[in-house]
C-alpha positions as CSV (number, residue, x, y, z in Angstrom):
1,M,273.3,-178.8,55.1
2,Q,274.1,-177.2,58.4
3,R,275.8,-174.2,56.6
4,L,272.8,-173.6,54.4
5,N,270.2,-174.2,57.1
6,P,271.3,-173.9,60.7
7,Y,268.0,-175.4,61.8
8,A,268.4,-178.6,59.8
9,K,269.8,-180.8,62.6
10,T,267.1,-179.6,65.1
11,K,264.4,-180.1,62.5
12,A,265.6,-183.6,61.8
13,A,265.7,-184.5,65.5
14,L,262.2,-183.0,66.1
15,E,260.8,-184.9,63.1
16,A,262.3,-188.2,64.3
17,K,260.8,-187.5,67.8
18,A,257.4,-186.7,66.3
19,A,257.5,-189.9,64.2
20,E,258.2,-192.0,67.3
21,T,255.3,-190.2,69.1
22,R,253.0,-190.9,66.1
23,K,254.0,-194.5,66.0
24,A,253.4,-194.9,69.7
25,A,250.0,-193.2,69.5
26,R,249.0,-195.4,66.5
27,K,250.0,-198.5,68.4
28,A,247.9,-197.5,71.4
29,A,244.9,-196.7,69.2
30,V,245.1,-200.1,67.5
31,K,245.5,-201.8,70.8
32,A,242.4,-200.0,72.1
33,K,240.5,-200.8,69.0
34,L,241.2,-204.5,69.3
35,S,240.5,-204.7,73.0
36,K,237.3,-205.9,74.5
37,A,236.0,-202.4,75.0
38,G,236.9,-201.4,71.4
39,R,235.0,-204.4,70.1
40,K,232.0,-203.5,72.3
41,D,232.0,-199.9,70.9
42,K,232.2,-201.2,67.4
43,A,229.2,-203.6,68.0
44,A,227.2,-200.7,69.4
45,R,228.0,-198.5,66.3
46,N,227.1,-201.3,63.9
47,K,223.8,-201.8,65.7
48,A,223.0,-198.1,65.6
49,F,223.9,-197.9,61.8
50,A,221.8,-201.0,61.1
51,K,218.8,-199.3,62.9
52,I,219.3,-196.1,60.9
53,D,219.4,-198.2,57.7
54,S,216.2,-200.0,58.5
55,E,214.5,-196.8,59.4
56,I,215.5,-195.2,56.1
57,E,214.3,-198.3,54.2
58,A,210.9,-198.1,56.1
59,A,210.6,-194.4,55.2
60,F,211.2,-195.2,51.5
61,V,208.6,-198.0,51.6
62,A,206.1,-195.7,53.2
63,A,206.7,-192.9,50.7
64,D,206.4,-195.4,47.8
65,K,203.1,-196.6,49.3
66,I,201.8,-193.0,49.4
67,V,202.7,-192.5,45.8
68,Q,201.1,-195.7,44.7
69,D,197.9,-194.8,46.6
70,E,197.8,-191.4,44.9
71,I,198.3,-193.1,41.5
72,K,195.4,-195.5,42.3
73,A,193.2,-192.6,43.4
74,G,194.0,-190.7,40.2
75,K,195.7,-187.7,41.9
76,F,199.0,-188.4,40.3
77,D,199.7,-189.4,36.7
78,A,203.1,-191.3,36.5
79,S,203.2,-191.1,32.7
80,S,203.3,-187.3,32.4
81,D,206.5,-186.4,34.1
82,S,207.9,-183.0,33.1
83,D,211.5,-184.4,33.3
84,D,210.9,-186.8,30.5
85,E,210.2,-184.1,27.9
């Protein structure tokens, strides 16, 4: 292969070095993720996402209540949707 591509040996060596670097970086990332600090960060993210989820759910409940109040007041007729036609 050296005759066809003079860069082949250099490329293979660089690729092997890059693979080792990626392996070491991945190992460090997994170690950090499983450490006490990583678990603490994950717990904080989960708590934040749970808060967002509950806020979204509350917003949908409030919007549904507004629609139901308008239906009761006669301002909105649920049976005459333009999309159903």
